[in-house]
CHARMM internal coordinates of N, CA and C (Angstrom, degrees):
IC EDIT
DIST 1 N 1 CA 1.4414
DIST 1 CA 1 C 1.5228
ANGL 1 N 1 CA 1 C 108.34
DIST 1 C 2 N 1.3212
ANGL 1 CA 1 C 2 N 116.93
DIHE 1 N 1 CA 1 C 2 N 139.77
DIST 2 N 2 CA 1.4585
ANGL 1 C 2 N 2 CA 122.35
DIHE 1 CA 1 C 2 N 2 CA 174.13
DIST 2 CA 2 C 1.5150
ANGL 2 N 2 CA 2 C 109.11
DIHE 1 C 2 N 2 CA 2 C -125.96
DIST 2 C 3 N 1.3186
ANGL 2 CA 2 C 3 N 115.93
DIHE 2 N 2 CA 2 C 3 N 146.13
DIST 3 N 3 CA 1.4507
ANGL 2 C 3 N 3 CA 121.69
DIHE 2 CA 2 C 3 N 3 CA 172.61
DIST 3 CA 3 C 1.5166
ANGL 3 N 3 CA 3 C 106.71
DIHE 2 C 3 N 3 CA 3 C -99.51
DIST 3 C 4 N 1.3358
ANGL 3 CA 3 C 4 N 116.83
DIHE 3 N 3 CA 3 C 4 N 125.12
DIST 4 N 4 CA 1.4565
ANGL 3 C 4 N 4 CA 120.60
DIHE 3 CA 3 C 4 N 4 CA -178.01
DIST 4 CA 4 C 1.5224
ANGL 4 N 4 CA 4 C 110.30
DIHE 3 C 4 N 4 CA 4 C -124.81
DIST 4 C 5 N 1.3358
ANGL 4 CA 4 C 5 N 118.20
DIHE 4 N 4 CA 4 C 5 N 144.25
DIST 5 N 5 CA 1.4508
ANGL 4 C 5 N 5 CA 121.58
DIHE 4 CA 4 C 5 N 5 CA 177.60
DIST 5 CA 5 C 1.5238
ANGL 5 N 5 CA 5 C 111.30
DIHE 4 C 5 N 5 CA 5 C -85.58
DIST 5 C 6 N 1.3265
ANGL 5 CA 5 C 6 N 115.58
DIHE 5 N 5 CA 5 C 6 N 152.18
DIST 6 N 6 CA 1.4611
ANGL 5 C 6 N 6 CA 120.25
DIHE 5 CA 5 C 6 N 6 CA 176.18
DIST 6 CA 6 C 1.5162
ANGL 6 N 6 CA 6 C 109.19
DIHE 5 C 6 N 6 CA 6 C -93.43
DIST 6 C 7 N 1.3278
ANGL 6 CA 6 C 7 N 118.48
DIHE 6 N 6 CA 6 C 7 N 123.36
DIST 7 N 7 CA 1.4702
ANGL 6 C 7 N 7 CA 119.91
DIHE 6 CA 6 C 7 N 7 CA 175.29
DIST 7 CA 7 C 1.5256
ANGL 7 N 7 CA 7 C 110.83
DIHE 6 C 7 N 7 CA 7 C -62.17
DIST 7 C 8 N 1.3219
ANGL 7 CA 7 C 8 N 117.80
DIHE 7 N 7 CA 7 C 8 N 147.73
DIST 8 N 8 CA 1.4587
ANGL 7 C 8 N 8 CA 122.24
DIHE 7 CA 7 C 8 N 8 CA -177.38
DIST 8 CA 8 C 1.5176
ANGL 8 N 8 CA 8 C 113.41
DIHE 7 C 8 N 8 CA 8 C -58.17
DIST 8 C 9 N 1.3232
ANGL 8 CA 8 C 9 N 118.30
DIHE 8 N 8 CA 8 C 9 N -30.79
DIST 9 N 9 CA 1.4561
ANGL 8 C 9 N 9 CA 120.57
DIHE 8 CA 8 C 9 N 9 CA -175.61
DIST 9 CA 9 C 1.5298
ANGL 9 N 9 CA 9 C 113.62
DIHE 8 C 9 N 9 CA 9 C -89.03
DIST 9 C 10 N 1.3246
ANGL 9 CA 9 C 10 N 118.32
DIHE 9 N 9 CA 9 C 10 N 8.70
DIST 10 N 10 CA 1.4604
ANGL 9 C 10 N 10 CA 121.83
DIHE 9 CA 9 C 10 N 10 CA 177.16
DIST 10 CA 10 C 1.5231
ANGL 10 N 10 CA 10 C 109.02
DIHE 9 C 10 N 10 CA 10 C -95.30
DIST 10 C 11 N 1.3135
ANGL 10 CA 10 C 11 N 115.85
DIHE 10 N 10 CA 10 C 11 N 120.32
DIST 11 N 11 CA 1.4531
ANGL 10 C 11 N 11 CA 120.30
DIHE 10 CA 10 C 11 N 11 CA -177.84
DIST 11 CA 11 C 1.5198
ANGL 11 N 11 CA 11 C 111.36
DIHE 10 C 11 N 11 CA 11 C -66.68
DIST 11 C 12 N 1.3386
ANGL 11 CA 11 C 12 N 115.80
DIHE 11 N 11 CA 11 C 12 N 152.21
DIST 12 N 12 CA 1.4595
ANGL 11 C 12 N 12 CA 122.46
DIHE 11 CA 11 C 12 N 12 CA -176.73
DIST 12 CA 12 C 1.5300
ANGL 12 N 12 CA 12 C 112.02
DIHE 11 C 12 N 12 CA 12 C -57.20
DIST 12 C 13 N 1.3443
ANGL 12 CA 12 C 13 N 118.57
DIHE 12 N 12 CA 12 C 13 N -43.20
DIST 13 N 13 CA 1.4695
ANGL 12 C 13 N 13 CA 119.96
DIHE 12 CA 12 C 13 N 13 CA -176.81
DIST 13 CA 13 C 1.5247
ANGL 13 N 13 CA 13 C 111.67
DIHE 12 C 13 N 13 CA 13 C -65.67
DIST 13 C 14 N 1.3289
ANGL 13 CA 13 C 14 N 117.18
DIHE 13 N 13 CA 13 C 14 N -32.29
DIST 14 N 14 CA 1.4615
ANGL 13 C 14 N 14 CA 119.98
DIHE 13 CA 13 C 14 N 14 CA 177.10
DIST 14 CA 14 C 1.5228
ANGL 14 N 14 CA 14 C 109.59
DIHE 13 C 14 N 14 CA 14 C -71.56
DIST 14 C 15 N 1.3279
ANGL 14 CA 14 C 15 N 116.29
DIHE 14 N 14 CA 14 C 15 N -44.11
DIST 15 N 15 CA 1.4627
ANGL 14 C 15 N 15 CA 121.61
DIHE 14 CA 14 C 15 N 15 CA -179.42
DIST 15 CA 15 C 1.5219
ANGL 15 N 15 CA 15 C 111.56
DIHE 14 C 15 N 15 CA 15 C -59.65
DIST 15 C 16 N 1.3301
ANGL 15 CA 15 C 16 N 117.59
DIHE 15 N 15 CA 15 C 16 N -35.13
DIST 16 N 16 CA 1.4646
ANGL 15 C 16 N 16 CA 121.45
DIHE 15 CA 15 C 16 N 16 CA -176.72
DIST 16 CA 16 C 1.5186
ANGL 16 N 16 CA 16 C 113.75
DIHE 15 C 16 N 16 CA 16 C -84.26
DIST 16 C 17 N 1.3322
ANGL 16 CA 16 C 17 N 118.17
DIHE 16 N 16 CA 16 C 17 N -4.63
DIST 17 N 17 CA 1.4574
ANGL 16 C 17 N 17 CA 121.00
DIHE 16 CA 16 C 17 N 17 CA 176.76
DIST 17 CA 17 C 1.5237
ANGL 17 N 17 CA 17 C 109.37
DIHE 16 C 17 N 17 CA 17 C -60.29
DIST 17 C 18 N 1.2988
ANGL 17 CA 17 C 18 N 116.89
DIHE 17 N 17 CA 17 C 18 N 137.77
DIST 18 N 18 CA 1.4684
ANGL 17 C 18 N 18 CA 120.06
DIHE 17 CA 17 C 18 N 18 CA 178.88
DIST 18 CA 18 C 1.5145
ANGL 18 N 18 CA 18 C 112.24
DIHE 17 C 18 N 18 CA 18 C -101.06
DIST 18 C 19 N 1.3280
ANGL 18 CA 18 C 19 N 118.33
DIHE 18 N 18 CA 18 C 19 N -16.06
DIST 19 N 19 CA 1.4577
ANGL 18 C 19 N 19 CA 121.25
DIHE 18 CA 18 C 19 N 19 CA -178.91
DIST 19 CA 19 C 1.5211
ANGL 19 N 19 CA 19 C 109.26
DIHE 18 C 19 N 19 CA 19 C -103.10
DIST 19 C 20 N 1.3061
ANGL 19 CA 19 C 20 N 117.58
DIHE 19 N 19 CA 19 C 20 N 105.53
DIST 20 N 20 CA 1.4639
ANGL 19 C 20 N 20 CA 122.12
DIHE 19 CA 19 C 20 N 20 CA -179.84
DIST 20 CA 20 C 1.5223
ANGL 20 N 20 CA 20 C 111.57
DIHE 19 C 20 N 20 CA 20 C -94.64
DIST 20 C 21 N 1.3255
ANGL 20 CA 20 C 21 N 117.54
DIHE 20 N 20 CA 20 C 21 N 11.83
DIST 21 N 21 CA 1.4578
ANGL 20 C 21 N 21 CA 120.59
DIHE 20 CA 20 C 21 N 21 CA -176.87
DIST 21 CA 21 C 1.5235
ANGL 21 N 21 CA 21 C 113.88
DIHE 20 C 21 N 21 CA 21 C -90.30
DIST 21 C 22 N 1.3384
ANGL 21 CA 21 C 22 N 117.34
DIHE 21 N 21 CA 21 C 22 N -7.65
DIST 22 N 22 CA 1.4597
ANGL 21 C 22 N 22 CA 119.35
DIHE 21 CA 21 C 22 N 22 CA -179.14
DIST 22 CA 22 C 1.5219
ANGL 22 N 22 CA 22 C 109.95
DIHE 21 C 22 N 22 CA 22 C -103.33
DIST 22 C 23 N 1.3238
ANGL 22 CA 22 C 23 N 115.64
DIHE 22 N 22 CA 22 C 23 N 155.88
DIST 23 N 23 CA 1.4529
ANGL 22 C 23 N 23 CA 121.48
DIHE 22 CA 22 C 23 N 23 CA 179.43
DIST 23 CA 23 C 1.5214
ANGL 23 N 23 CA 23 C 107.95
DIHE 22 C 23 N 23 CA 23 C -119.73
DIST 23 C 24 N 1.3244
ANGL 23 CA 23 C 24 N 117.02
DIHE 23 N 23 CA 23 C 24 N 133.04
DIST 24 N 24 CA 1.4559
ANGL 23 C 24 N 24 CA 120.66
DIHE 23 CA 23 C 24 N 24 CA -179.34
DIST 24 CA 24 C 1.5225
ANGL 24 N 24 CA 24 C 110.22
DIHE 23 C 24 N 24 CA 24 C -109.94
DIST 24 C 25 N 1.3208
ANGL 24 CA 24 C 25 N 116.10
DIHE 24 N 24 CA 24 C 25 N 176.24
DIST 25 N 25 CA 1.4645
ANGL 24 C 25 N 25 CA 120.60
DIHE 24 CA 24 C 25 N 25 CA 179.36
DIST 25 CA 25 C 1.5232
ANGL 25 N 25 CA 25 C 112.06
DIHE 24 C 25 N 25 CA 25 C -68.70
DIST 25 C 26 N 1.3319
ANGL 25 CA 25 C 26 N 117.51
DIHE 25 N 25 CA 25 C 26 N -13.14
DIST 26 N 26 CA 1.4643
ANGL 25 C 26 N 26 CA 120.76
DIHE 25 CA 25 C 26 N 26 CA 178.41
DIST 26 CA 26 C 1.5161
ANGL 26 N 26 CA 26 C 111.94
DIHE 25 C 26 N 26 CA 26 C -90.45
DIST 26 C 27 N 1.3173
ANGL 26 CA 26 C 27 N 117.41
DIHE 26 N 26 CA 26 C 27 N 7.60
DIST 27 N 27 CA 1.4559
ANGL 26 C 27 N 27 CA 119.86
DIHE 26 CA 26 C 27 N 27 CA 175.64
DIST 27 CA 27 C 1.5017
ANGL 27 N 27 CA 27 C 114.46
DIHE 26 C 27 N 27 CA 27 C 108.65
DIST 27 C 28 N 1.3119
ANGL 27 CA 27 C 28 N 117.84
DIHE 27 N 27 CA 27 C 28 N 3.60
DIST 28 N 28 CA 1.4514
ANGL 27 C 28 N 28 CA 120.11
DIHE 27 CA 27 C 28 N 28 CA 177.67
DIST 28 CA 28 C 1.5139
ANGL 28 N 28 CA 28 C 112.53
DIHE 27 C 28 N 28 CA 28 C 87.47
DIST 28 C 29 N 1.2930
ANGL 28 CA 28 C 29 N 115.01
DIHE 28 N 28 CA 28 C 29 N -169.18
DIST 29 N 29 CA 1.4593
ANGL 28 C 29 N 29 CA 121.32
DIHE 28 CA 28 C 29 N 29 CA -176.96
DIST 29 CA 29 C 1.5209
ANGL 29 N 29 CA 29 C 108.02
DIHE 28 C 29 N 29 CA 29 C -115.67
DIST 29 C 30 N 1.2810
ANGL 29 CA 29 C 30 N 116.60
DIHE 29 N 29 CA 29 C 30 N 137.92
DIST 30 N 30 CA 1.4539
ANGL 29 C 30 N 30 CA 119.41
DIHE 29 CA 29 C 30 N 30 CA 178.67
DIST 30 CA 30 C 1.5130
ANGL 30 N 30 CA 30 C 110.94
DIHE 29 C 30 N 30 CA 30 C -158.49
DIST 30 C 31 N 1.2908
ANGL 30 CA 30 C 31 N 116.07
DIHE 30 N 30 CA 30 C 31 N 151.39
DIST 31 N 31 CA 1.4521
ANGL 30 C 31 N 31 CA 122.79
DIHE 30 CA 30 C 31 N 31 CA 177.53
DIST 31 CA 31 C 1.5181
ANGL 31 N 31 CA 31 C 108.31
DIHE 30 C 31 N 31 CA 31 C -130.43
DIST 31 C 32 N 1.2777
ANGL 31 CA 31 C 32 N 116.09
DIHE 31 N 31 CA 31 C 32 N 156.52
DIST 32 N 32 CA 1.4559
ANGL 31 C 32 N 32 CA 119.93
DIHE 31 CA 31 C 32 N 32 CA 178.58
DIST 32 CA 32 C 1.5188
ANGL 32 N 32 CA 32 C 110.00
DIHE 31 C 32 N 32 CA 32 C -127.63
DIST 32 C 33 N 1.2997
ANGL 32 CA 32 C 33 N 116.33
DIHE 32 N 32 CA 32 C 33 N 144.35
DIST 33 N 33 CA 1.4600
ANGL 32 C 33 N 33 CA 120.25
DIHE 32 CA 32 C 33 N 33 CA 177.66
DIST 33 CA 33 C 1.5195
ANGL 33 N 33 CA 33 C 111.03
DIHE 32 C 33 N 33 CA 33 C -82.02
DIST 33 C 34 N 1.3329
ANGL 33 CA 33 C 34 N 116.82
DIHE 33 N 33 CA 33 C 34 N -22.21
DIST 34 N 34 CA 1.4663
ANGL 33 C 34 N 34 CA 120.95
DIHE 33 CA 33 C 34 N 34 CA -179.34
DIST 34 CA 34 C 1.5228
ANGL 34 N 34 CA 34 C 109.36
DIHE 33 C 34 N 34 CA 34 C -135.06
DIST 34 C 35 N 1.3349
ANGL 34 CA 34 C 35 N 116.76
DIHE 34 N 34 CA 34 C 35 N 128.20
DIST 35 N 35 CA 1.4524
ANGL 34 C 35 N 35 CA 120.47
DIHE 34 CA 34 C 35 N 35 CA 176.37
DIST 35 CA 35 C 1.5248
ANGL 35 N 35 CA 35 C 111.21
DIHE 34 C 35 N 35 CA 35 C -87.66
DIST 35 C 36 N 1.3222
ANGL 35 CA 35 C 36 N 116.21
DIHE 35 N 35 CA 35 C 36 N -23.18
DIST 36 N 36 CA 1.4649
ANGL 35 C 36 N 36 CA 120.19
DIHE 35 CA 35 C 36 N 36 CA 174.43
DIST 36 CA 36 C 1.5191
ANGL 36 N 36 CA 36 C 108.24
DIHE 35 C 36 N 36 CA 36 C -150.73
DIST 36 C 37 N 1.3208
ANGL 36 CA 36 C 37 N 116.48
DIHE 36 N 36 CA 36 C 37 N 170.60
DIST 37 N 37 CA 1.4654
ANGL 36 C 37 N 37 CA 120.37
DIHE 36 CA 36 C 37 N 37 CA -172.28
DIST 37 CA 37 C 1.5255
ANGL 37 N 37 CA 37 C 114.13
DIHE 36 C 37 N 37 CA 37 C -65.83
DIST 37 C 38 N 1.3233
ANGL 37 CA 37 C 38 N 117.95
DIHE 37 N 37 CA 37 C 38 N -19.95
DIST 38 N 38 CA 1.4622
ANGL 37 C 38 N 38 CA 119.58
DIHE 37 CA 37 C 38 N 38 CA -179.53
DIST 38 CA 38 C 1.5306
ANGL 38 N 38 CA 38 C 112.92
DIHE 37 C 38 N 38 CA 38 C -87.23
DIST 38 C 39 N 1.3368
ANGL 38 CA 38 C 39 N 118.32
DIHE 38 N 38 CA 38 C 39 N -8.00
DIST 39 N 39 CA 1.4614
ANGL 38 C 39 N 39 CA 121.51
DIHE 38 CA 38 C 39 N 39 CA 177.73
DIST 39 CA 39 C 1.5280
ANGL 39 N 39 CA 39 C 110.50
DIHE 38 C 39 N 39 CA 39 C -71.08
DIST 39 C 40 N 1.3239
ANGL 39 CA 39 C 40 N 115.52
DIHE 39 N 39 CA 39 C 40 N 156.23
DIST 40 N 40 CA 1.4608
ANGL 39 C 40 N 40 CA 121.89
DIHE 39 CA 39 C 40 N 40 CA 176.40
DIST 40 CA 40 C 1.5164
ANGL 40 N 40 CA 40 C 110.06
DIHE 39 C 40 N 40 CA 40 C -101.80
DIST 40 C 41 N 1.3217
ANGL 40 CA 40 C 41 N 116.47
DIHE 40 N 40 CA 40 C 41 N 155.60
DIST 41 N 41 CA 1.4539
ANGL 40 C 41 N 41 CA 122.11
DIHE 40 CA 40 C 41 N 41 CA 172.18
DIST 41 CA 41 C 1.5230
ANGL 41 N 41 CA 41 C 106.22
DIHE 40 C 41 N 41 CA 41 C -102.96
DIST 41 C 42 N 1.3196
ANGL 41 CA 41 C 42 N 115.76
DIHE 41 N 41 CA 41 C 42 N 123.24
DIST 42 N 42 CA 1.4594
ANGL 41 C 42 N 42 CA 121.17
DIHE 41 CA 41 C 42 N 42 CA -177.60
DIST 42 CA 42 C 1.5205
ANGL 42 N 42 CA 42 C 108.61
DIHE 41 C 42 N 42 CA 42 C -105.61
DIST 42 C 43 N 1.3340
ANGL 42 CA 42 C 43 N 117.52
DIHE 42 N 42 CA 42 C 43 N 116.03
DIST 43 N 43 CA 1.4545
ANGL 42 C 43 N 43 CA 122.02
DIHE 42 CA 42 C 43 N 43 CA -179.86
DIST 43 CA 43 C 1.5200
ANGL 43 N 43 CA 43 C 110.20
DIHE 42 C 43 N 43 CA 43 C -121.60
DIST 43 C 44 N 1.3385
ANGL 43 CA 43 C 44 N 115.44
DIHE 43 N 43 CA 43 C 44 N 138.99
DIST 44 N 44 CA 1.4651
ANGL 43 C 44 N 44 CA 121.46
DIHE 43 CA 43 C 44 N 44 CA -176.91
DIST 44 CA 44 C 1.5106
ANGL 44 N 44 CA 44 C 110.37
DIHE 43 C 44 N 44 CA 44 C -137.93
DIST 44 C 45 N 1.3191
ANGL 44 CA 44 C 45 N 115.89
DIHE 44 N 44 CA 44 C 45 N 154.60
DIST 45 N 45 CA 1.4649
ANGL 44 C 45 N 45 CA 121.62
DIHE 44 CA 44 C 45 N 45 CA 179.35
DIST 45 CA 45 C 1.5229
ANGL 45 N 45 CA 45 C 112.24
DIHE 44 C 45 N 45 CA 45 C -84.03
DIST 45 C 46 N 1.3358
ANGL 45 CA 45 C 46 N 117.12
DIHE 45 N 45 CA 45 C 46 N -26.17
DIST 46 N 46 CA 1.4646
ANGL 45 C 46 N 46 CA 120.22
DIHE 45 CA 45 C 46 N 46 CA -178.26
DIST 46 CA 46 C 1.5235
ANGL 46 N 46 CA 46 C 110.72
DIHE 45 C 46 N 46 CA 46 C -123.42
DIST 46 C 47 N 1.3202
ANGL 46 CA 46 C 47 N 114.72
DIHE 46 N 46 CA 46 C 47 N 152.10
DIST 47 N 47 CA 1.4566
ANGL 46 C 47 N 47 CA 119.52
DIHE 46 CA 46 C 47 N 47 CA 179.66
DIST 47 CA 47 C 1.5287
ANGL 47 N 47 CA 47 C 110.97
DIHE 46 C 47 N 47 CA 47 C -68.19
DIST 47 C 48 N 1.3154
ANGL 47 CA 47 C 48 N 118.24
DIHE 47 N 47 CA 47 C 48 N -33.89
DIST 48 N 48 CA 1.4663
ANGL 47 C 48 N 48 CA 119.45
DIHE 47 CA 47 C 48 N 48 CA -179.89
DIST 48 CA 48 C 1.5245
ANGL 48 N 48 CA 48 C 111.33
DIHE 47 C 48 N 48 CA 48 C -65.14
DIST 48 C 49 N 1.3395
ANGL 48 CA 48 C 49 N 117.83
DIHE 48 N 48 CA 48 C 49 N -39.45
DIST 49 N 49 CA 1.4667
ANGL 48 C 49 N 49 CA 120.36
DIHE 48 CA 48 C 49 N 49 CA 176.06
DIST 49 CA 49 C 1.5236
ANGL 49 N 49 CA 49 C 110.90
DIHE 48 C 49 N 49 CA 49 C -64.74
DIST 49 C 50 N 1.3290
ANGL 49 CA 49 C 50 N 116.31
DIHE 49 N 49 CA 49 C 50 N -39.97
DIST 50 N 50 CA 1.4636
ANGL 49 C 50 N 50 CA 120.36
DIHE 49 CA 49 C 50 N 50 CA 178.35
DIST 50 CA 50 C 1.5259
ANGL 50 N 50 CA 50 C 110.77
DIHE 49 C 50 N 50 CA 50 C -65.32
DIST 50 C 51 N 1.3308
ANGL 50 CA 50 C 51 N 117.71
DIHE 50 N 50 CA 50 C 51 N -38.64
DIST 51 N 51 CA 1.4721
ANGL 50 C 51 N 51 CA 121.66
DIHE 50 CA 50 C 51 N 51 CA 177.32
DIST 51 CA 51 C 1.5115
ANGL 51 N 51 CA 51 C 111.59
DIHE 50 C 51 N 51 CA 51 C -61.39
DIST 51 C 52 N 1.3165
ANGL 51 CA 51 C 52 N 116.69
DIHE 51 N 51 CA 51 C 52 N -42.69
DIST 52 N 52 CA 1.4644
ANGL 51 C 52 N 52 CA 120.54
DIHE 51 CA 51 C 52 N 52 CA 179.03
DIST 52 CA 52 C 1.5239
ANGL 52 N 52 CA 52 C 110.36
DIHE 51 C 52 N 52 CA 52 C -59.94
DIST 52 C 53 N 1.3351
ANGL 52 CA 52 C 53 N 117.04
DIHE 52 N 52 CA 52 C 53 N -47.37
DIST 53 N 53 CA 1.4609
ANGL 52 C 53 N 53 CA 121.01
DIHE 52 CA 52 C 53 N 53 CA -179.84
DIST 53 CA 53 C 1.5211
ANGL 53 N 53 CA 53 C 111.57
DIHE 52 C 53 N 53 CA 53 C -65.58
DIST 53 C 54 N 1.3413
ANGL 53 CA 53 C 54 N 117.17
DIHE 53 N 53 CA 53 C 54 N -41.27
DIST 54 N 54 CA 1.4525
ANGL 53 C 54 N 54 CA 120.46
DIHE 53 CA 53 C 54 N 54 CA 178.80
DIST 54 CA 54 C 1.5279
ANGL 54 N 54 CA 54 C 110.51
DIHE 53 C 54 N 54 CA 54 C -58.66
DIST 54 C 55 N 1.3239
ANGL 54 CA 54 C 55 N 117.33
DIHE 54 N 54 CA 54 C 55 N -43.89
DIST 55 N 55 CA 1.4636
ANGL 54 C 55 N 55 CA 120.79
DIHE 54 CA 54 C 55 N 55 CA 179.06
DIST 55 CA 55 C 1.5225
ANGL 55 N 55 CA 55 C 111.79
DIHE 54 C 55 N 55 CA 55 C -65.52
DIST 55 C 56 N 1.3292
ANGL 55 CA 55 C 56 N 117.37
DIHE 55 N 55 CA 55 C 56 N -39.24
DIST 56 N 56 CA 1.4702
ANGL 55 C 56 N 56 CA 121.07
DIHE 55 CA 55 C 56 N 56 CA 176.78
DIST 56 CA 56 C 1.5305
ANGL 56 N 56 CA 56 C 110.81
DIHE 55 C 56 N 56 CA 56 C -62.10
DIST 56 C 57 N 1.3322
ANGL 56 CA 56 C 57 N 116.28
DIHE 56 N 56 CA 56 C 57 N -45.54
DIST 57 N 57 CA 1.4629
ANGL 56 C 57 N 57 CA 120.43
DIHE 56 CA 56 C 57 N 57 CA 179.86
DIST 57 CA 57 C 1.5259
ANGL 57 N 57 CA 57 C 111.23
DIHE 56 C 57 N 57 CA 57 C -63.55
DIST 57 C 58 N 1.3149
ANGL 57 CA 57 C 58 N 116.93
DIHE 57 N 57 CA 57 C 58 N -43.88
DIST 58 N 58 CA 1.4616
ANGL 57 C 58 N 58 CA 121.17
DIHE 57 CA 57 C 58 N 58 CA -179.61
DIST 58 CA 58 C 1.5315
ANGL 58 N 58 CA 58 C 111.06
DIHE 57 C 58 N 58 CA 58 C -60.86
DIST 58 C 59 N 1.3150
ANGL 58 CA 58 C 59 N 116.64
DIHE 58 N 58 CA 58 C 59 N -45.71
DIST 59 N 59 CA 1.4693
ANGL 58 C 59 N 59 CA 121.02
DIHE 58 CA 58 C 59 N 59 CA -178.58
DIST 59 CA 59 C 1.5269
ANGL 59 N 59 CA 59 C 112.46
DIHE 58 C 59 N 59 CA 59 C -66.52
DIST 59 C 60 N 1.3217
ANGL 59 CA 59 C 60 N 117.67
DIHE 59 N 59 CA 59 C 60 N -31.37
DIST 60 N 60 CA 1.4664
ANGL 59 C 60 N 60 CA 121.67
DIHE 59 CA 59 C 60 N 60 CA -175.68
DIST 60 CA 60 C 1.5307
ANGL 60 N 60 CA 60 C 113.27
DIHE 59 C 60 N 60 CA 60 C -92.18
DIST 60 C 61 N 1.3227
ANGL 60 CA 60 C 61 N 118.49
DIHE 60 N 60 CA 60 C 61 N -7.18
DIST 61 N 61 CA 1.4606
ANGL 60 C 61 N 61 CA 122.05
DIHE 60 CA 60 C 61 N 61 CA -172.50
DIST 61 CA 61 C 1.5264
ANGL 61 N 61 CA 61 C 110.96
DIHE 60 C 61 N 61 CA 61 C -93.24
DIST 61 C 62 N 1.3194
ANGL 61 CA 61 C 62 N 117.13
DIHE 61 N 61 CA 61 C 62 N 113.03
DIST 62 N 62 CA 1.4653
ANGL 61 C 62 N 62 CA 121.63
DIHE 61 CA 61 C 62 N 62 CA -179.53
DIST 62 CA 62 C 1.5248
ANGL 62 N 62 CA 62 C 112.62
DIHE 61 C 62 N 62 CA 62 C -83.44
DIST 62 C 63 N 1.3403
ANGL 62 CA 62 C 63 N 117.93
DIHE 62 N 62 CA 62 C 63 N -3.70
DIST 63 N 63 CA 1.4689
ANGL 62 C 63 N 63 CA 121.33
DIHE 62 CA 62 C 63 N 63 CA -177.98
DIST 63 CA 63 C 1.5177
ANGL 63 N 63 CA 63 C 112.50
DIHE 62 C 63 N 63 CA 63 C -88.42
DIST 63 C 64 N 1.3209
ANGL 63 CA 63 C 64 N 117.72
DIHE 63 N 63 CA 63 C 64 N 0.27
DIST 64 N 64 CA 1.4630
ANGL 63 C 64 N 64 CA 123.04
DIHE 63 CA 63 C 64 N 64 CA -179.51
DIST 64 CA 64 C 1.5338
ANGL 64 N 64 CA 64 C 112.38
DIHE 63 C 64 N 64 CA 64 C 66.57
DIST 64 C 65 N 1.3323
ANGL 64 CA 64 C 65 N 117.84
DIHE 64 N 64 CA 64 C 65 N 25.15
DIST 65 N 65 CA 1.4621
ANGL 64 C 65 N 65 CA 120.90
DIHE 64 CA 64 C 65 N 65 CA 175.08
DIST 65 CA 65 C 1.5154
ANGL 65 N 65 CA 65 C 109.18
DIHE 64 C 65 N 65 CA 65 C -64.63
DIST 65 C 66 N 1.3139
ANGL 65 CA 65 C 66 N 115.20
DIHE 65 N 65 CA 65 C 66 N 151.36
DIST 66 N 66 CA 1.4459
ANGL 65 C 66 N 66 CA 122.32
DIHE 65 CA 65 C 66 N 66 CA 172.47
DIST 66 CA 66 C 1.5111
ANGL 66 N 66 CA 66 C 106.89
DIHE 65 C 66 N 66 CA 66 C -107.81
DIST 66 C 67 N 1.3267
ANGL 66 CA 66 C 67 N 117.70
DIHE 66 N 66 CA 66 C 67 N 149.24
DIST 67 N 67 CA 1.4605
ANGL 66 C 67 N 67 CA 121.77
DIHE 66 CA 66 C 67 N 67 CA -178.65
DIST 67 CA 67 C 1.5174
ANGL 67 N 67 CA 67 C 109.74
DIHE 66 C 67 N 67 CA 67 C -122.78
DIST 67 C 68 N 1.3145
ANGL 67 CA 67 C 68 N 115.59
DIHE 67 N 67 CA 67 C 68 N 154.50
DIST 68 N 68 CA 1.4507
ANGL 67 C 68 N 68 CA 122.07
DIHE 67 CA 67 C 68 N 68 CA -178.10
DIST 68 CA 68 C 1.5281
ANGL 68 N 68 CA 68 C 108.71
DIHE 67 C 68 N 68 CA 68 C -142.17
DIST 68 C 69 N 1.3098
ANGL 68 CA 68 C 69 N 116.60
DIHE 68 N 68 CA 68 C 69 N 143.89
DIST 69 N 69 CA 1.4630
ANGL 68 C 69 N 69 CA 121.43
DIHE 68 CA 68 C 69 N 69 CA 175.87
DIST 69 CA 69 C 1.5128
ANGL 69 N 69 CA 69 C 107.80
DIHE 68 C 69 N 69 CA 69 C -98.64
DIST 69 C 70 N 1.3190
ANGL 69 CA 69 C 70 N 116.10
DIHE 69 N 69 CA 69 C 70 N 128.82
DIST 70 N 70 CA 1.4637
ANGL 69 C 70 N 70 CA 120.27
DIHE 69 CA 69 C 70 N 70 CA 176.31
DIST 70 CA 70 C 1.5182
ANGL 70 N 70 CA 70 C 108.92
DIHE 69 C 70 N 70 CA 70 C -126.24
DIST 70 C 71 N 1.3239
ANGL 70 CA 70 C 71 N 115.53
DIHE 70 N 70 CA 70 C 71 N 152.55
DIST 71 N 71 CA 1.4522
ANGL 70 C 71 N 71 CA 120.50
DIHE 70 CA 70 C 71 N 71 CA 177.34
DIST 71 CA 71 C 1.5222
ANGL 71 N 71 CA 71 C 107.59
DIHE 70 C 71 N 71 CA 71 C -97.57
DIST 71 C 72 N 1.3336
ANGL 71 CA 71 C 72 N 115.72
DIHE 71 N 71 CA 71 C 72 N 129.20
DIST 72 N 72 CA 1.4653
ANGL 71 C 72 N 72 CA 120.26
DIHE 71 CA 71 C 72 N 72 CA -179.96
DIST 72 CA 72 C 1.5038
ANGL 72 N 72 CA 72 C 110.69
DIHE 71 C 72 N 72 CA 72 C -118.83
END
COOR INIT
IC SEED 1 N 1 CA 1 C
IC BUILD
């Protein structure tokens, strides 16, 4: 499991899509683990551990980023 941030320019409906296997005329669906080189990649073995970290990141982030857990 990885916790990934949502870039500001990604619309909510795209971010909430669960199927990343399709490609649309807007360039498809994609997520990134790092928005810039100083970001960390957070990887966990269990979803509950990833949820805890996601909540910590959300509460501490003053940029209003949204986070998502994905399985890799």
